[in-house]
C-alpha positions in Angstrom: 12.4 -7.6 0.7 14.7 -9.9 -1.2 17.2 -10.4 1.6 19.5 -7.7 0.0 17.5 -4.5 -0.2 14.0 -3.0 0.5 11.7 -2.9 -2.5 8.7 -1.0 -3.7 7.9 -3.1 -6.8 4.5 -4.5 -7.5 3.3 -7.6 -9.3 0.0 -8.9 -10.5 -1.1 -12.5 -10.8 -3.5 -13.5 -13.6 -5.6 -16.5 -12.5 -6.7 -17.2 -16.1 -3.1 -17.6 -17.3 -1.4 -18.5 -14.0 1.2 -15.9 -14.7 2.9 -13.2 -12.6 3.8 -9.9 -14.3 5.6 -6.9 -12.9 3.5 -3.7 -13.0 5.1 -0.6 -14.5 4.0 1.9 -11.9 3.6 5.6 -12.5 3.1 8.7 -10.3 4.3 9.2 -6.7 5.2 5.7 -5.6 5.3 4.8 -1.9 8.8 4.4 -0.7 10.4 1.0 -0.2 8.7 -0.8 2.8 7.4 -3.9 4.3 4.3 -4.7 6.3 1.9 -1.9 5.2 -1.8 -2.3 5.3 -3.4 -2.9 1.8 -7.0 -2.9 0.6 -8.7 -2.5 -2.7 -12.2 -1.3 -3.8 -12.2 -2.4 -7.4 -10.9 0.9 -8.8 -8.0 1.6 -6.5 -5.5 -0.1 -4.2 -4.8 1.7 -1.0 -1.7 1.4 1.1 -1.1 2.9 4.5 2.0 2.8 6.7 4.6 0.1 6.8 8.3 0.0 7.7 11.2 1.0 5.5 14.0 -0.6 7.6 14.7 2.7 9.5 11.3 4.1 10.5 7.6 3.3 10.7 5.5 5.1 8.2 2.2 7.0 8.5 1.7 8.0 4.8 -1.4 7.0 2.7 -1.4 6.3 -1.0 -3.9 5.2 -3.7 -3.1 3.4 -7.0 -5.5 3.5 -9.9 -6.0 0.0 -11.2 -6.8 1.4 -14.7 -3.4 3.2 -15.1 -1.3 1.9 -12.2 -0.7 5.5 -11.2 0.1 6.2 -7.5 -1.0 9.3 -5.7 -0.2 10.3 -2.2 -3.4 11.2 -0.4 -3.6 14.2 1.9 -5.4 13.3 5.1 -7.2 15.5 7.6 -8.3 14.8 11.2 -6.6 12.6 13.7 -4.5 10.3 11.4 -3.2 7.0 12.8 0.3 7.1 14.3 3.2 5.5 12.2 2.9 1.7 12.3 3.3 -1.6 10.5 1.9 -5.1 10.7 -1.6 -3.5 10.9 -4.7 -4.4 8.8 -7.5 -2.5 7.1 -10.8 -3.2 5.3 -13.2 -1.2 3.1 -16.8 -1.0 4.2 -19.0 1.2 2.0 -17.1 4.5 1.5 -14.9 4.1 4.6 -11.6 2.4 5.2 -11.1 1.0 8.7 -7.6 0.5 10.0 -6.8 -1.8 13.0 -3.9 -2.4 15.3 -0.3 -2.9 14.2 3.0 -2.2 15.8 4.2 1.3 16.5 
């Protein structure tokens, strides 16, 4: 959020060069939002939920770190309710999501 509009851009910081670069994202990008839960596993970044200025989100996306291509993930079972300000962590082959504001 730049104070003017909601954003869904993504940047990467290179610790070797101390430079920020905007990523040219592909695929089905998450909508504009703030305060989602993020986690990475070395191959993908995962984003769940957040707030777009109008509603809390309950969607779930993966971004390939090789191609920066986003995919919306279909979920089964008892998915978390829409929320933001929550957190998540990867442990083994599972993603744990905790708390937040609904």
